[in-house]
N, CA, C and O atoms as a MOPAC input file, in Angstrom:
PM7 MOZYME 1SCF
protein

 N     46.34100 1    10.82800 1   -72.42400 1
 C     48.27600 1    10.93100 1   -71.91000 1
 C     47.77600 1    10.43500 1   -70.60200 1
 O     46.80400 1    10.78700 1   -69.93500 1
 N     48.58500 1     9.63000 1   -70.42500 1
 C     48.64400 1     9.21900 1   -68.85400 1
 C     50.39700 1     9.58500 1   -68.50600 1
 O     51.46000 1     9.39600 1   -69.09600 1
 N     50.02800 1    10.11700 1   -67.39500 1
 C     50.78100 1    10.81600 1   -66.56900 1
 C     51.72400 1     9.76600 1   -65.53800 1
 O     51.37200 1     8.68400 1   -65.06800 1
 N     52.75700 1    10.33300 1   -65.40400 1
 C     53.73200 1     9.04200 1   -64.93900 1
 C     54.31400 1    10.14300 1   -63.53400 1
 O     54.61900 1    11.32000 1   -63.72300 1
 N     54.36300 1     9.58400 1   -62.41500 1
 C     54.29500 1    10.10800 1   -61.01500 1
 C     55.42000 1    11.04200 1   -61.12300 1
 O     56.23500 1    10.91600 1   -62.03600 1
 N     55.52300 1    12.05600 1   -60.16800 1
 C     55.04800 1    12.68700 1   -59.72400 1
 C     53.77600 1    13.57200 1   -60.42300 1
 O     54.25800 1    14.48900 1   -61.08800 1
 N     52.43100 1    13.56500 1   -60.46100 1
 C     51.69100 1    15.13200 1   -61.21700 1
 C     50.94500 1    14.91900 1   -60.05600 1
 O     50.89600 1    14.04800 1   -59.18800 1
 N     50.23700 1    16.23700 1   -60.35600 1
 C     49.40100 1    16.49100 1   -59.30100 1
 C     48.19600 1    16.92700 1   -59.66700 1
 O     48.32200 1    17.81500 1   -60.51000 1
 N     47.26700 1    16.73500 1   -59.45000 1
 C     45.19700 1    17.34600 1   -59.25700 1
 C     44.88800 1    18.58800 1   -58.91000 1
 O     45.40200 1    18.94100 1   -57.84900 1
 N     44.35600 1    19.21300 1   -59.33900 1
 C     43.86000 1    20.16400 1   -58.98900 1
 C     42.03600 1    20.40100 1   -59.10800 1
 O     41.60600 1    20.87100 1   -60.16100 1
 N     41.22900 1    20.11200 1   -58.18100 1
 C     39.81900 1    20.47900 1   -58.21000 1
 C     39.45100 1    21.84700 1   -57.65500 1
 O     39.73000 1    22.32400 1   -56.55600 1
 N     38.83500 1    22.31200 1   -58.55800 1
 C     37.85300 1    23.83300 1   -58.14500 1
 C     36.39000 1    23.41400 1   -58.24800 1
 O     35.98600 1    22.38100 1   -58.78400 1
 N     35.61300 1    24.40600 1   -57.63200 1
 C     34.45700 1    24.55200 1   -57.46100 1
 C     33.80300 1    25.91500 1   -57.16700 1
 O     34.57500 1    26.61500 1   -56.51100 1
 N     32.88600 1    26.38800 1   -57.38000 1
 C     32.47800 1    27.54900 1   -56.77200 1
 C     30.90000 1    27.61000 1   -56.36200 1
 O     30.17300 1    26.87300 1   -57.02900 1
 N     30.38900 1    28.25900 1   -55.52500 1
 C     29.11400 1    28.47100 1   -55.01800 1
 C     28.46900 1    30.12800 1   -55.05700 1
 O     28.96200 1    31.25400 1   -54.99600 1
 N     27.43400 1    29.69700 1   -55.16000 1
 C     26.68300 1    31.38200 1   -55.29800 1
 C     25.98700 1    31.75800 1   -54.33400 1
 O     25.21400 1    30.98600 1   -53.76500 1
 N     26.15600 1    33.11300 1   -53.95800 1
 C     25.04200 1    33.31100 1   -52.94500 1
 C     24.30800 1    34.76500 1   -53.37300 1
 O     24.53300 1    35.82900 1   -52.79800 1
 N     23.62500 1    34.63300 1   -54.20900 1
 C     22.49800 1    35.32100 1   -54.73600 1
 C     22.09300 1    36.53000 1   -53.91300 1
 O     22.30200 1    37.71800 1   -54.15900 1
 N     21.61900 1    36.10900 1   -53.13300 1
 C     21.06900 1    37.54000 1   -51.78800 1
 C     22.46100 1    38.51800 1   -51.91200 1
 O     22.43800 1    39.73700 1   -52.08100 1
 N     23.41200 1    37.85500 1   -51.81300 1
 C     24.53000 1    38.71200 1   -51.38700 1
 C     25.22500 1    39.68900 1   -52.84100 1
 O     25.69000 1    40.82800 1   -52.87600 1
 N     25.00000 1    38.47400 1   -54.10500 1
 C     25.98700 1    38.76400 1   -55.11300 1
 C     27.05800 1    38.59700 1   -55.30000 1
 O     27.81300 1    39.23300 1   -56.03600 1
 N     27.38700 1    37.18500 1   -54.26400 1
 C     28.84700 1    36.98600 1   -53.73200 1
 C     28.78100 1    35.82500 1   -54.49600 1
 O     27.68900 1    35.32100 1   -54.76100 1
 N     30.03800 1    35.25200 1   -54.95500 1
 C     30.88900 1    33.89100 1   -55.60600 1
 C     31.66900 1    33.59800 1   -54.45600 1
 O     32.17700 1    34.54600 1   -53.85800 1
 N     31.82000 1    32.60900 1   -54.10900 1
 C     32.79600 1    31.87400 1   -53.33500 1
 C     33.65900 1    30.58600 1   -54.29900 1
 O     33.05000 1    29.68000 1   -54.86700 1
 N     34.84300 1    30.71300 1   -54.31900 1
 C     35.63900 1    30.23700 1   -55.61400 1
 C     36.65100 1    29.56800 1   -54.28000 1
 O     37.12100 1    30.10400 1   -53.27700 1
 N     36.73800 1    27.79800 1   -54.94500 1
 C     37.85000 1    27.13400 1   -54.06000 1
 C     38.47400 1    26.30600 1   -55.13100 1
 O     37.78900 1    25.81300 1   -56.02700 1
 N     39.90200 1    26.12800 1   -55.04400 1
 C     40.88800 1    24.82300 1   -55.29600 1
 C     41.62200 1    24.64700 1   -54.18700 1
 O     41.96400 1    25.35700 1   -53.24200 1
 N     41.84500 1    23.10300 1   -54.65100 1
 C     42.57300 1    22.48900 1   -53.85700 1
 C     43.87900 1    21.21000 1   -54.56300 1
 O     43.78500 1    20.37000 1   -55.45800 1
 N     44.53600 1    21.43800 1   -54.03300 1
 C     45.78700 1    20.69400 1   -55.10500 1
 C     46.18700 1    19.32800 1   -54.30200 1
 O     46.42800 1    19.47000 1   -53.10300 1
 N     46.26600 1    18.18600 1   -54.78900 1
 C     46.81700 1    16.80400 1   -54.17500 1
 C     47.91000 1    16.37600 1   -55.23400 1
 O     47.88700 1    16.54400 1   -56.45300 1
 N     49.01400 1    15.69000 1   -54.33000 1
 C     49.83900 1    14.73300 1   -55.58600 1
 C     49.25000 1    13.37100 1   -55.77700 1
 O     48.20500 1    12.91000 1   -55.31600 1
 N     50.34000 1    12.71000 1   -56.72400 1
 C     49.62600 1    11.78100 1   -57.06800 1
 C     49.36500 1    10.60500 1   -56.29400 1
 O     49.10300 1     9.52900 1   -56.83300 1
 N     49.42900 1    10.77300 1   -54.97500 1
 C     49.51000 1     9.84900 1   -54.24100 1
 C     48.16000 1    10.27300 1   -53.26800 1
 O     47.79900 1     9.72500 1   -52.22600 1
 N     47.55400 1    11.41800 1   -53.96100 1
 C     46.34800 1    11.75300 1   -53.08300 1
 C     46.56200 1    12.73500 1   -51.58300 1
 O     45.59600 1    12.90700 1   -50.83900 1
 N     47.94200 1    13.33800 1   -51.26100 1
 C     47.90800 1    13.71400 1   -50.19300 1
 C     48.17700 1    15.70400 1   -50.46700 1
 O     48.69900 1    16.24500 1   -51.44100 1
 N     47.75700 1    16.17800 1   -49.56300 1
 C     47.11700 1    17.66900 1   -49.87500 1
 C     48.24700 1    18.61500 1   -49.95600 1
 O     49.21500 1    18.78500 1   -49.21400 1
 N     47.82400 1    19.26100 1   -51.19200 1
 C     49.54900 1    20.13600 1   -51.39900 1
 C     49.13800 1    21.27800 1   -50.72600 1
 O     49.43900 1    21.51300 1   -49.55600 1
 N     48.34400 1    22.11600 1   -51.55200 1
 C     47.65500 1    23.48400 1   -50.82000 1
 C     46.33200 1    23.59800 1   -51.59800 1
 O     45.96100 1    22.80200 1   -52.46200 1
 N     45.62700 1    24.76300 1   -51.15200 1
 C     44.66200 1    25.17600 1   -51.36700 1
 C     44.49700 1    26.62500 1   -51.40600 1
 O     45.27100 1    27.41400 1   -50.86500 1
 N     43.25000 1    27.00200 1   -52.20200 1
 C     42.89200 1    28.44000 1   -52.38500 1
 C     41.48100 1    29.14400 1   -52.32900 1
 O     40.72000 1    28.64600 1   -53.15900 1
 N     41.06100 1    29.89800 1   -51.77900 1
 C     39.57200 1    30.26500 1   -51.42300 1
 C     40.03400 1    31.77500 1   -51.70800 1
 O     41.07900 1    32.30700 1   -51.33500 1
 N     38.83100 1    32.41600 1   -52.58200 1
 C     38.56700 1    33.87900 1   -52.71300 1
 C     37.01300 1    33.89400 1   -53.20700 1
 O     36.44500 1    33.01900 1   -53.86100 1
 N     36.36700 1    35.37100 1   -52.62100 1
 C     35.41000 1    36.02000 1   -52.80900 1
 C     35.31900 1    36.54600 1   -53.74400 1
 O     36.29900 1    37.26900 1   -53.92000 1
 N     34.15500 1    36.62100 1   -55.02900 1
 C     34.36800 1    37.41200 1   -55.50100 1
 C     32.69000 1    37.64900 1   -56.08300 1
 O     31.79400 1    36.81800 1   -56.23100 1
 N     32.70500 1    38.92300 1   -56.29600 1
 C     31.25700 1    39.46300 1   -56.97000 1
 C     30.52400 1    38.63100 1   -58.22000 1
 O     31.05300 1    38.31600 1   -59.28600 1
 N     29.00800 1    38.33400 1   -57.73900 1
 C     28.50300 1    37.24900 1   -58.98200 1
 C     27.70600 1    37.99300 1   -59.83500 1
 O     26.67700 1    38.43900 1   -59.32800 1
 N     27.88400 1    38.20300 1   -60.82500 1
 C     27.00600 1    38.99400 1   -62.35800 1
 C     26.50700 1    38.47200 1   -62.85000 1
 O     26.26500 1    38.63200 1   -64.04700 1
 N     25.94900 1    37.22100 1   -61.83700 1
 C     24.31800 1    36.50600 1   -62.70100 1
 C     24.82100 1    36.05900 1   -63.88500 1
 O     24.11500 1    36.44900 1   -64.81400 1
 N     26.09800 1    35.15500 1   -64.36800 1
 C     26.11800 1    34.50200 1   -65.18000 1
 C     27.19100 1    33.44900 1   -64.70600 1
 O     28.41200 1    33.60500 1   -64.70400 1
 N     26.43000 1    32.27400 1   -64.27900 1
 C     26.80300 1    31.02900 1   -63.95400 1
 C     28.40100 1    30.42200 1   -64.56400 1
 O     29.44000 1    30.11000 1   -63.98200 1
 N     28.00700 1    30.44200 1   -65.94400 1
 C     28.77500 1    29.50000 1   -66.44300 1
 C     30.18400 1    30.65500 1   -66.48800 1
 O     31.28100 1    30.13500 1   -66.69400 1
 N     30.14800 1    31.70500 1   -66.35500 1
 C     31.55700 1    32.69700 1   -66.00600 1
 C     31.93000 1    32.33100 1   -64.88600 1
 O     33.13300 1    32.13000 1   -64.72200 1
 N     30.98100 1    32.13200 1   -63.76400 1
 C     31.26900 1    31.93900 1   -62.31600 1
 C     32.10000 1    30.56400 1   -62.20300 1
 O     32.90200 1    30.45300 1   -61.27500 1
 N     31.88600 1    29.26800 1   -63.34400 1
 C     32.24900 1    28.47300 1   -63.20500 1
 C     33.87000 1    28.22200 1   -64.08600 1
 O     34.76300 1    27.37700 1   -64.04300 1
 N     33.63000 1    29.35000 1   -64.77200 1
 C     35.20000 1    29.48100 1   -65.67100 1
 C     36.23200 1    30.50500 1   -64.77200 1
 O     37.40200 1    30.73400 1   -65.07800 1
 N     35.67000 1    30.94400 1   -63.84800 1
 C     36.55400 1    31.83600 1   -62.68100 1
 C     37.19700 1    30.80200 1   -61.91600 1
 O     38.37500 1    30.96100 1   -61.59800 1
 N     36.44400 1    29.54600 1   -61.51100 1
 C     36.71800 1    28.76500 1   -60.22400 1
 C     37.82500 1    28.04900 1   -61.14700 1
 O     38.95300 1    28.07300 1   -60.65600 1
 N     37.70600 1    27.43900 1   -62.34900 1
 C     38.90400 1    27.16600 1   -63.21200 1
 C     40.08800 1    27.61100 1   -63.44300 1
 O     41.13900 1    26.97000 1   -63.46400 1
 N     39.80800 1    29.44800 1   -63.73400 1
 C     40.93900 1    30.42700 1   -63.43300 1
 C     41.63600 1    30.22300 1   -62.18700 1
 O     42.83400 1    30.00000 1   -62.01600 1
 N     41.09300 1    30.28800 1   -61.69500 1
 C     41.62400 1    30.03500 1   -59.61600 1
 C     42.17600 1    28.80500 1   -59.01400 1
 O     42.73100 1    28.76900 1   -57.91600 1
 N     42.00100 1    27.86700 1   -59.74900 1
 C     42.77400 1    26.86000 1   -59.83400 1
 C     43.93800 1    26.26700 1   -60.55800 1
 O     44.68600 1    25.40800 1   -60.09200 1
 N     44.02200 1    26.83500 1   -61.79700 1
 C     45.24800 1    26.98500 1   -62.99100 1
 C     45.86500 1    28.40500 1   -62.33000 1
 O     46.93400 1    28.57300 1   -62.91800 1
 N     45.73200 1    29.14000 1   -61.68700 1
 C     46.71900 1    30.26700 1   -61.11100 1
 C     46.95900 1    29.73500 1   -60.29200 1
 O     48.00800 1    30.30100 1   -59.98500 1
 N     46.82100 1    29.01100 1   -59.59800 1
 C     47.23100 1    28.50800 1   -57.83500 1
 C     48.13100 1    27.44700 1   -58.24900 1
 O     49.15000 1    27.52700 1   -57.56300 1
 N     48.19200 1    26.51300 1   -59.05400 1
 C     49.15000 1    25.72300 1   -59.77700 1
 C     50.07200 1    26.35100 1   -60.07800 1
 O     51.13600 1    26.18800 1   -59.48200 1
 N     49.90300 1    27.54400 1   -61.41700 1
 C     51.16100 1    27.70500 1   -61.56500 1
 C     51.91000 1    29.03700 1   -60.49100 1
 O     53.05600 1    29.47800 1   -60.57800 1
 N     50.99400 1    29.38200 1   -59.66400 1
 C     51.96900 1    30.39100 1   -59.12500 1
 C     53.02200 1    29.45500 1   -58.21700 1
 O     54.19100 1    29.64500 1   -57.87900 1
 N     52.18500 1    28.48100 1   -58.00100 1
 C     53.17200 1    27.41900 1   -57.10800 1
 C     54.44600 1    26.45200 1   -57.29900 1
 O     55.21000 1    25.81400 1   -56.57500 1
 N     54.21400 1    26.74500 1   -58.97100 1
 C     55.22000 1    25.85900 1   -59.69800 1
 C     54.63400 1    24.51900 1   -60.01500 1
 O     55.49700 1    23.86800 1   -60.60400 1
 N     53.64100 1    23.90400 1   -59.88600 1
 C     53.43100 1    22.72400 1   -59.42400 1
 C     52.70400 1    22.16500 1   -60.82400 1
 O     51.56600 1    22.41600 1   -61.22300 1
 N     53.56500 1    21.46000 1   -61.34200 1
 C     53.46900 1    20.56900 1   -62.73600 1
 C     53.98100 1    19.06000 1   -62.60500 1
 O     54.54400 1    18.75800 1   -61.55200 1
 N     53.84000 1    18.17900 1   -63.51000 1
 C     52.22400 1    18.31600 1   -64.18100 1
 C     51.04500 1    18.22200 1   -63.37900 1
 O     50.90000 1    17.90400 1   -62.19900 1
 N     50.15900 1    18.59700 1   -64.34600 1
 C     48.36000 1    18.71500 1   -63.41500 1
 C     47.91700 1    18.43200 1   -64.21500 1
 O     48.18300 1    18.76500 1   -65.37000 1
 N     46.88100 1    17.53500 1   -63.73700 1
 C     45.19700 1    17.59200 1   -64.41600 1
 C     44.56900 1    18.50600 1   -63.43600 1
 O     44.60600 1    18.56800 1   -62.20800 1
 N     43.98800 1    19.18600 1   -64.34600 1
 C     42.72100 1    20.11300 1   -63.52100 1
 C     41.17800 1    19.53700 1   -63.79600 1
 O     40.60900 1    19.53600 1   -64.88800 1
 N     40.65600 1    19.05800 1   -62.55100 1
 C     39.29800 1    18.34500 1   -62.42200 1
 C     38.53000 1    19.45500 1   -62.13000 1
 O     38.51000 1    20.21500 1   -61.16100 1
 N     37.65100 1    19.37500 1   -63.57000 1
 C     36.20500 1    20.07400 1   -63.14500 1
 C     35.00800 1    19.05800 1   -62.84800 1
 O     35.10800 1    17.85600 1   -63.09500 1
 N     33.57200 1    19.79700 1   -62.15400 1
 C     32.46100 1    19.01200 1   -62.69100 1
 C     31.61500 1    19.88200 1   -63.74000 1
 O     30.57700 1    19.30200 1   -64.06000 1
 N     31.73100 1    20.67000 1   -64.12800 1
 C     31.29700 1    21.80200 1   -65.07100 1
 C     31.10100 1    21.22100 1   -66.60600 1
 O     31.63600 1    21.99100 1   -67.40400 1
 N     30.53300 1    20.16700 1   -67.19700 1
 C     30.90000 1    19.95000 1   -68.36200 1
 C     31.19700 1    20.64000 1   -69.81100 1
 O     31.80500 1    20.22800 1   -70.79900 1
 N     30.55400 1    21.79100 1   -69.54500 1
 C     30.14000 1    22.75900 1   -70.29200 1
 C     31.77100 1    23.40600 1   -70.51100 1
 O     32.40100 1    23.44200 1   -71.56800 1
 N     32.20600 1    23.88800 1   -69.15700 1
 C     33.49800 1    24.73500 1   -69.05300 1
 C     34.27400 1    23.35200 1   -69.22100 1
 O     35.39600 1    23.80900 1   -69.00300 1
 N     34.42300 1    22.45100 1   -69.37200 1
 C     35.91700 1    21.51400 1   -69.71200 1
 C     35.79300 1    21.51800 1   -71.23700 1
 O     36.76500 1    21.50600 1   -71.99200 1
 N     34.29600 1    21.53800 1   -71.69200 1
 C     34.24000 1    21.27600 1   -73.05200 1
 C     34.61400 1    22.74400 1   -73.90900 1
 O     35.00300 1    22.90600 1   -75.06600 1
 N     34.39600 1    23.46600 1   -73.09900 1
 C     34.92600 1    25.14200 1   -73.57800 1
 C     36.68000 1    24.92500 1   -73.95600 1
 O     37.31800 1    24.78200 1   -74.99900 1
 N     37.00500 1    24.98900 1   -72.56500 1
 C     38.45200 1    24.85000 1   -72.62900 1
 C     39.17500 1    23.98400 1   -73.58800 1
 O     40.07800 1    24.30700 1   -74.36000 1
 N     38.54100 1    22.65900 1   -73.37900 1
 C     39.18100 1    21.79900 1   -74.27300 1
 C     39.05800 1    21.94800 1   -75.92000 1
 O     39.88000 1    21.39500 1   -76.65200 1
 N     37.89400 1    22.79100 1   -76.47200 1
 C     37.85300 1    23.49100 1   -77.49900 1
 C     36.83600 1    22.54900 1   -78.15400 1
 O     36.89700 1    22.41100 1   -79.37600 1
 N     35.79300 1    21.80900 1   -77.36500 1
 C     35.14300 1    21.12400 1   -78.05900 1
 C     33.66000 1    21.91300 1   -78.18800 1
 O     32.68500 1    21.40300 1   -78.73900 1
 N     33.67200 1    23.27600 1   -77.56500 1
 C     32.55200 1    24.13900 1   -77.48000 1
 C     33.06300 1    25.45600 1   -77.83000 1
 O     34.26600 1    25.60000 1   -77.61200 1
 N     32.30000 1    26.68200 1   -78.43400 1
 C     32.83900 1    27.87400 1   -78.50000 1
 C     31.28600 1    28.31300 1   -77.91900 1
 O     30.16200 1    27.81200 1   -77.92800 1
 N     32.05300 1    29.79800 1   -77.31200 1
 C     30.99700 1    30.32600 1   -76.77700 1
 C     31.85500 1    32.09500 1   -77.56300 1
 O     33.01300 1    32.51400 1   -77.58700 1
 N     30.39200 1    32.69200 1   -78.12600 1
 C     30.44000 1    34.01500 1   -77.88100 1
 C     29.97500 1    35.07200 1   -76.95600 1
 O     29.76100 1    36.28300 1   -76.99100 1
 N     29.89500 1    33.83700 1   -75.89300 1
 C     29.40500 1    35.16400 1   -74.74700 1
 C     30.38100 1    36.09000 1   -74.47000 1
 O     31.05800 1    36.37600 1   -75.45800 1
 N     30.69900 1    36.69600 1   -73.37300 1
 C     31.55300 1    37.52000 1   -72.94200 1
 C     33.23200 1    36.24800 1   -71.76900 1
 O     34.23100 1    36.48500 1   -71.09100 1
 N     32.55900 1    35.19300 1   -72.20900 1
 C     33.55500 1    34.27300 1   -71.09300 1
 C     34.54300 1    34.07500 1   -72.29200 1
 O     35.75600 1    34.01900 1   -72.09300 1
 N     34.00000 1    33.97200 1   -73.53400 1
 C     35.17700 1    33.74400 1   -74.88100 1
 C     36.47500 1    34.30000 1   -74.40800 1
 O     37.38400 1    33.51400 1   -74.67600 1
 N     36.86900 1    35.32700 1   -73.82800 1
 C     38.05700 1    36.16600 1   -74.08700 1
 C     38.65900 1    35.09300 1   -72.87700 1
 O     39.76500 1    34.55400 1   -72.84800 1
 N     37.56700 1    34.98500 1   -71.92800 1
 C     38.50800 1    34.28200 1   -70.61400 1
 C     38.95600 1    32.83000 1   -70.76400 1
 O     39.99100 1    32.31000 1   -70.34800 1
 N     37.86600 1    32.24900 1   -71.50400 1
 C     38.48400 1    31.05600 1   -71.91800 1
 C     39.57700 1    30.95200 1   -73.22300 1
 O     40.27000 1    29.93600 1   -73.27000 1
 N     39.70200 1    31.74200 1   -74.03100 1
 C     40.78400 1    32.04300 1   -74.78600 1
 C     42.21800 1    32.28500 1   -74.03100 1
 O     43.24300 1    31.67600 1   -74.33600 1
 N     42.13500 1    33.19300 1   -73.08000 1
 C     43.04800 1    33.15800 1   -72.02300 1
 C     43.65600 1    31.69500 1   -71.52700 1
 O     44.84600 1    31.41000 1   -71.66100 1
 N     42.78500 1    30.91100 1   -71.00400 1
 C     42.88500 1    29.75000 1   -70.31900 1
 C     43.67500 1    28.91000 1   -71.40300 1
 O     44.69700 1    28.28300 1   -71.12200 1
 N     43.00800 1    28.95900 1   -72.90000 1
 C     43.46300 1    28.07900 1   -73.82300 1
 C     44.92900 1    28.67400 1   -74.07100 1
 O     45.60400 1    27.64800 1   -74.15300 1
 N     45.73800 1    29.68200 1   -74.22500 1
 C     46.95200 1    29.83600 1   -74.15500 1
 C     47.87100 1    29.56200 1   -73.09800 1
 O     49.01900 1    29.13900 1   -73.23200 1
 N     47.29900 1    29.82500 1   -72.07500 1
 C     48.02000 1    29.27000 1   -70.74600 1
 C     48.35400 1    28.09000 1   -71.09300 1
 O     49.43000 1    27.84500 1   -71.63800 1
 N     47.39300 1    27.14000 1   -70.79300 1
 C     47.35500 1    25.69200 1   -71.42400 1
 C     48.68400 1    25.31500 1   -72.42400 1
 O     49.70100 1    24.65700 1   -72.20800 1
 N     48.31800 1    25.85400 1   -73.30200 1
 C     49.24200 1    25.69900 1   -74.52900 1
 C     50.39700 1    25.68800 1   -74.67500 1
 O     51.05600 1    24.89300 1   -75.34500 1
 N     50.86800 1    26.86200 1   -73.85600 1
 C     52.45000 1    27.20100 1   -73.80800 1
 C     52.99200 1    25.90000 1   -72.58700 1
 O     54.17700 1    25.96700 1   -72.26000 1
 N     52.20300 1    24.86100 1   -72.00400 1
 C     52.50800 1    23.93300 1   -71.14000 1
 C     51.76100 1    23.00400 1   -71.11700 1
 O     50.61600 1    23.04100 1   -70.66700 1
 N     52.60500 1    21.53200 1   -71.86000 1
 C     51.91200 1    20.46200 1   -72.22900 1
 C     51.56900 1    19.73200 1   -70.89200 1
 O     51.39500 1    18.52000 1   -71.01400 1
 N     51.43200 1    20.29400 1   -69.54000 1
 C     51.51700 1    19.60000 1   -68.68500 1
 C     50.23200 1    19.56000 1   -67.73600 1
 O     49.80700 1    19.03700 1   -66.70600 1
 N     49.92700 1    20.36100 1   -68.64900 1
 C     47.55700 1    21.02800 1   -67.71200 1
 C     47.18300 1    20.13300 1   -68.68100 1
 O     47.67900 1    20.16100 1   -69.80700 1
 N     46.11100 1    19.11000 1   -68.24200 1
 C     44.95900 1    18.37800 1   -68.61300 1
 C     43.78900 1    18.61500 1   -67.91900 1
 O     43.78600 1    18.54300 1   -66.69000 1
 N     42.49500 1    18.97300 1   -68.73500 1
 C     41.38500 1    19.40300 1   -68.09200 1
 C     40.35800 1    18.23300 1   -68.30100 1
 O     40.05700 1    17.77000 1   -69.40100 1
 N     39.90800 1    17.85800 1   -67.19500 1
 C     38.75100 1    16.78700 1   -67.35400 1
 C     37.67800 1    16.86600 1   -66.52900 1
 O     37.62700 1    17.59500 1   -65.53800 1
 N     36.84900 1    16.16600 1   -66.89200 1
 C     35.66500 1    15.96600 1   -66.11500 1
 C     35.83000 1    15.02500 1   -65.04100 1
 O     36.37200 1    13.93500 1   -65.22900 1
 N     35.21200 1    15.54100 1   -63.47200 1
 C     34.92800 1    14.56300 1   -62.45700 1
 C     33.48300 1    14.59500 1   -62.29700 1
 O     32.71700 1    15.39600 1   -62.83300 1
 N     33.26200 1    13.88600 1   -61.70900 1
 C     32.05800 1    13.68400 1   -61.02900 1
 C     31.70200 1    14.35300 1   -59.36400 1
 O     32.38000 1    14.14100 1   -58.35900 1
 N     30.72900 1    15.00700 1   -59.43300 1
 C     30.42200 1    16.30800 1   -58.44700 1
 C     31.07400 1    15.66200 1   -56.97600 1
 O     31.87000 1    16.23900 1   -56.23500 1
 N     30.41200 1    14.11200 1   -56.76800 1
 C     31.25000 1    13.29000 1   -55.51400 1
 C     32.48400 1    13.43400 1   -54.90900 1
 O     32.74900 1    13.43400 1   -53.70700 1
 N     33.45100 1    13.59700 1   -56.18400 1
 C     35.05700 1    13.75900 1   -56.58300 1
 C     35.22000 1    15.27600 1   -55.96900 1
 O     36.35200 1    15.45400 1   -55.51900 1
 N     34.47700 1    16.23700 1   -55.86800 1
 C     34.99000 1    17.48700 1   -55.99200 1
 C     34.27900 1    18.20300 1   -54.21800 1
 O     34.32800 1    19.35700 1   -53.79400 1
 N     33.72400 1    17.03600 1   -53.61800 1
 C     33.43800 1    17.63000 1   -51.82700 1
 C     34.64100 1    18.40500 1   -51.37900 1
 O     34.42600 1    19.56200 1   -51.02100 1
 N     35.73100 1    18.00900 1   -51.34600 1
 C     36.56100 1    19.19200 1   -50.75000 1
 C     36.97300 1    20.50800 1   -51.26300 1
 O     37.38400 1    21.42500 1   -50.55200 1
 N     36.80500 1    20.55400 1   -52.84800 1
 C     36.97200 1    21.97000 1   -53.43500 1
 C     35.44600 1    22.53400 1   -53.01900 1
 O     35.46000 1    23.66100 1   -52.52500 1
 N     34.19100 1    21.92300 1   -53.14900 1
 C     33.20300 1    22.51300 1   -52.60000 1
 C     33.10100 1    23.29400 1   -51.60500 1
 O     32.77100 1    24.47200 1   -51.74200 1
 N     33.43200 1    22.62200 1   -50.19100 1
 C     33.76400 1    23.09600 1   -49.25200 1
 C     34.51300 1    24.02800 1   -48.71500 1
 O     34.35400 1    24.55300 1   -47.61300 1
 N     35.45500 1    24.26500 1   -49.61200 1
 C     36.39100 1    25.42200 1   -49.42800 1
 C     35.22800 1    26.64800 1   -50.09600 1
 O     35.17300 1    27.68000 1   -49.42600 1
 N     34.48400 1    26.60200 1   -51.12400 1
 C     33.95000 1    27.64000 1   -51.50300 1
 C     33.00200 1    27.83700 1   -50.70500 1
 O     32.34100 1    28.69500 1   -51.29100 1
 N     32.36000 1    27.55700 1   -49.50800 1
 C     31.76400 1    28.03800 1   -48.67900 1
 C     32.38400 1    28.57600 1   -47.65900 1
 O     31.96400 1    29.64000 1   -47.20500 1
 N     33.43800 1    27.97800 1   -47.13900 1
 C     34.36400 1    29.07900 1   -46.42300 1
 C     35.15600 1    30.35300 1   -47.50500 1
 O     35.99400 1    31.15400 1   -47.09200 1
 N     34.80600 1    30.30400 1   -48.48700 1
 C     35.39300 1    31.61600 1   -49.16100 1
 C     34.10200 1    32.45800 1   -49.17300 1
 O     34.60800 1    33.42000 1   -49.75200 1
 N     33.39700 1    32.66700 1   -49.06600 1
 C     31.76500 1    33.17000 1   -48.61100 1
 C     31.99200 1    34.29800 1   -47.42700 1
 O     31.72400 1    35.49700 1   -47.35000 1
 N     32.83100 1    33.01100 1   -46.22800 1
 C     32.72800 1    34.45500 1   -45.14300 1
 C     34.25800 1    35.14600 1   -45.32800 1
 O     34.62600 1    36.12100 1   -44.67400 1
 N     34.82300 1    34.67200 1   -46.02600 1
 C     36.17500 1    35.84800 1   -46.04100 1
 C     36.01700 1    37.07500 1   -46.68100 1
 O     35.00100 1    37.56200 1   -47.17600 1
 N     37.11100 1    37.49500 1   -46.61200 1
 C     37.19900 1    39.09800 1   -47.07200 1
 C     38.27100 1    39.28100 1   -48.48800 1
 O     38.13400 1    39.97500 1   -49.49500 1
 N     39.33600 1    38.36800 1   -48.08000 1
 C     40.96100 1    38.51500 1   -48.53200 1
 C     41.29200 1    37.06900 1   -49.46800 1
 O     40.80000 1    36.13000 1   -48.84100 1
 N     41.73900 1    36.73500 1   -50.32900 1
 C     42.39200 1    35.85900 1   -51.00200 1
 C     43.13100 1    35.06400 1   -50.26700 1
 O     44.13900 1    35.64000 1   -49.86000 1
 N     43.02000 1    33.80500 1   -49.88200 1
 C     43.72800 1    33.23600 1   -48.97600 1
 C     44.30500 1    31.68600 1   -49.85800 1
 O     43.65300 1    30.82000 1   -50.44300 1
 N     45.69000 1    31.82800 1   -49.64200 1
 C     46.41400 1    30.11000 1   -49.98900 1
 C     46.91100 1    29.67700 1   -49.03000 1
 O     47.43800 1    28.56500 1   -49.05700 1

């Protein structure tokens, strides 16, 4: 589906600090011209499931877009399994299944969300935010 401007792009990422059992989640939103619109970082507890952590990063980006009322949105993730799960190409019976269903429910209510795979090199700003998130206590937008 091709979107006509104005549209927005959300990139998310996650970094794990296993020594501290911590996750750093980051999301950045740009407009169709590539201009920065908003960003979000938060630190969470890592529960040893990296796939769940990657889904949490996707949720962070989706929540940011919804909270700011920014649509239409293309959500770009560099996690192929998560993209496939959200888009219904895979099914998971693990504990992330309920979180995936929640995301699918949110996205089905709004035709303005598209979830795509992006090459890791295009996700560098979101990755930088994840490292910053590990140094924070609060959720920052």
